[in-house]
N, C-alpha and C positions, 0 to 999 in steps of 0.2 A: 216199494221201503227209502230206497236207496236216493230216486228219484226225488223225493219228498225232503228227503232231509237235506239234501243240496240243496233246495228248492228256498229254505230255511235258510240253512249256511245265508244262499247268494241272497236272497231281501237279508240279512243280520250281515252281511256284510256296506252294501247297499246304504242302509239310514249309518249306520257306524263315520260312512264314507260321508258322506252327507250331512251330520253331525261335526263334520270335523271341520270341516270346509266353517261350518253356520258358528259355531264358537272362532273358531277364523278370525272371520272377516268380526263375529261379536269385541274381539279385543282389538279393533282398529277403532272405536269408536268408542266415549268416557263413558263410563259405567252408570253416566244418569242418562244416557241417552240411548245406551245401551235397556236397561231397565223397561223408562218409557218403552219403547222398541217395543221390549216384547208383553206386558202391560196391556199400548195398545189393543197387538195384533191379535191375544188370547185372548182376554177382556169381547172381543166381536164376534168369535167363530165361540167360546167356549159355550155357556148356557146356550146354542145353537146343535147340539153336538146331547147324540142318544141317554149318554153316560149327566148327564143334567137332572138327569126326570130318576135318577139315586139323593141326588143334593135335596134334590125339593119334597124328595118322601122322608129324607132322613132331617131336612129343617119343619117340617108337619110333625114330624114324633115327637121329634124334643118340643114343639114352644116356643121357634124364637121366630120373628118375625110379625105381627099382629095379623101382620096383611099380606097378599100375594105382593102386592108390591115391594114391599118391603122385603120378602126370600126372594125376588125375581132383585136385587136394588145388593143381597148381599150375595148374589148368586157371582151376581157379576163382579162382585169385588172378587171374589174369593179367585173365579180367573186370571182376572190383573191380577193379581202377587201369586201365580202360578207359572204363568207368562215372563212375571221379573223375578222370578227367582227362577226361572230357565235360564233365559238371557245374564242374567250377575255369574254361572258359575264359569265363564269366562273369565270372570276376573277376582275369584275367592283369593288368588294370592295377590291380590293389591290392598286386602280388603287388612287395617291394623286396628286394636280395637283401646289401647293406654298409650293412644299421642296427641299431642293439644292436632284441633283440627277435626278427631277420629269421624268416621260416618255411623260410628258408630259406642253411646252408653253403654257402659254398664254394672251396672245394679245389687247393694248386696251381696259388698264381697266379703264381706269380715262374716257373711256365713263362710263365705268359702273360705280361707283364712282358719277361721274356728275349726272346721274337718283337719285341714294340710295342722296348724295343734297338736289336733289329738292320732294323727300319724295314722292311721289306724286302715289310710286310703277313703274314695268319696265312687259313688255310682248321680250322678247325675242324667235329670231321665227329663225330657221335657215333650212336647210335640207337635207334628206336622204344621208350627206353625211360623210364619213372613217363608223370610226364608232356613230353615232348621237348619240349615249347614253351619251355620257361624258358631251354635255351641263349641263346638266340640276346640273348633277356633280359637275361640279365644279363651278354654282353657289353656290349651296347650301354647300362647299368647304369655300367660299367665306364667311359666315354668313348669307346668305342671304336667306327665306321663298323665296322657288320654291314651286311648283303647278306645274309640267310633265300636260302633254295634253298628249296621246295615242289613240292609234288604236288596243284596244282588235283580242288577233292572235283567228284566228275562234276556236279554240282546246283550250277549258275553263282549264280546265289542263294544261296546259303546258300555255296558259295566270299565271294562278298563279306559276306554277315554275318564271313563267320574274319579276312578277311584288314582287317576293321575293326574288330576283335577285338585284332588283332594292331598294328593302326594302333597304337589308343590304350598300348596298351601300350610303345608306344615303339621297336617296329621298324615302323619305318620303308620300307625298302626292302626288295624281295621279288619272287627272278625262279622264275617260273612253272619248272618243270619241260618243253624243251622247248627246238626251234630257237633262241625267241622269246631269252627267258629265259637259253641257254648262249650269248648273242650278249650279253643286259645284262650278263649275269657277267663274262666276258673281260676287255670297258671299265673295267668296278671293277675288280676287281684287280690293271687294269693304273696304275690307280692308288695298289696298293700299300694298299691296300684291305683287309679283315675279311672272312672268309667262314663261312659257316653252313649244312651239308649233317646230315643224315641216311645210314648208309652203309651198308646195309644191309638191303636193297630190291635184289630181284632185276631186275638189269640186262641185255635180251635188245643192250642196244649198249650192253655190256659188256666183259669179259676173264671164262674162264673163270681158276678163282682153288679151292682149298679152303676149307671153309669147314664145321665139327663131321666132317672128317676126310671130305668126300665134294666132288665136285666142284661147282660153282655160277659161276650167271651172276653178276659181282660188278660193282659200278659201280669205272666208273678216272673217273670228274669229277674228282675234287680228286684224285686222281697225276697227274695233265694237266699240270691247273693249276699242283699245285704244281713239277711238272719245269719246266715255263714258265716258270716266275715268280723261278726258288729264293727260295719264303716255305718255312715245316717247313707239319707237317700236328701240330692238335693235337686227340687224340684224346681224348673229355670225354665220364663217365657222369654220365650221373642215376640214385641213384636215392631210391625214396623211405621213410622210414623209419616215418611214418606219419602213419592221415588225408595230412594237408595240407601235408606238411612231408618238405624237400632235405635230398639231399648231391649237389651237380655236385665231383664231379672233375679238370681237367683235367691231362695225366699227359703224359713228356715228351714232344717233338717229332718226329716221322718227319723225317725228309730223303728226298727221294726223290735217290733216285743220278742225275748225269750222263756216264754213258760216250757210247760210243756204240751201244749194244750197248739202244738207247730203250724197246727192249716188257719188253725182262730189268730199264730199269728198273723202272719202269710193276707189271711185276708181282709184284714184288716188294716194291714198298710197300705193292699191295694186300692179298698176303699179311702183312702188318702189320699193315690195317690190320682185314683179315678174326678175323686171329688175336686182337688185343685185344676188338671185339665178345665175340668165343668165349670170352675171360676171362668177361667182366662177367655176359654171357650163363649158364656154368655157375653161376653164384657169384651169381644173384639169378632165374631161370628165370624168376618169377611176372611180372619185373616187365615180363620181352619180348613182343612183337606178337610169338607163334605161330602164326597167323592165317591170313598172306604164304606165298603158290606158292615158295619161296625153293628150291625142289631138286623137278626131273622128275620127273612125280609118268608 
């Protein structure tokens, strides 16, 4: 057992060392070149990996892509986006959202400003779209106190590197998924602050709700918190337009009902979140992470 633990620790340290070196090299490249390099490399490799079988299955289950050729094009686009996102981590601190000639256009800020005026805080929800790290960064640069909820990497040393990049990009309040993170988030939202989380992953401790017409265990955390603190849920999408350029768009808020049927109130909100996730994915399928175990296999 000790030998196995040492082997895992050595592998983790080696992976983190390589990751640190690669990120260091990528920082010497212009962001567009780094993004293009990541997209080209991973697009060439990803479709041939075994995990792509899950993406093909998910596309078929959802009825996305009329032909196998179309589905394969979506999968190549997904891997391209994933490679670009990975290499863009090296440049996260350089993204500026409200300056002239910004790489990112931010739309729907009237919904954010309305939430700010209410003074109750808000929970921003999105999915694994384009470069999903950009949403909390855009909110922080808007002047909001934002806690970003994240799933820790399996490699703790790699996780430390990623979180350091988030800190450098201004996202300094982080809550890992799990019990400790949930307690942090509760305390944070009690202060009428803001949170950002991705709500498109399978959550076995969540709630079953339709997603692409099929029952799927869905995250209920955002709806539960919004109901508890009477604050709005604001769905925001991130779309890659070309290269390392993006559009972030906030939609009209979702208000969780406050009836005597608590479970029904939460289910209705989760169904609306899933509907908005689905709308974006149908419009831009190559920009979603189809590799997740979203439905029972």
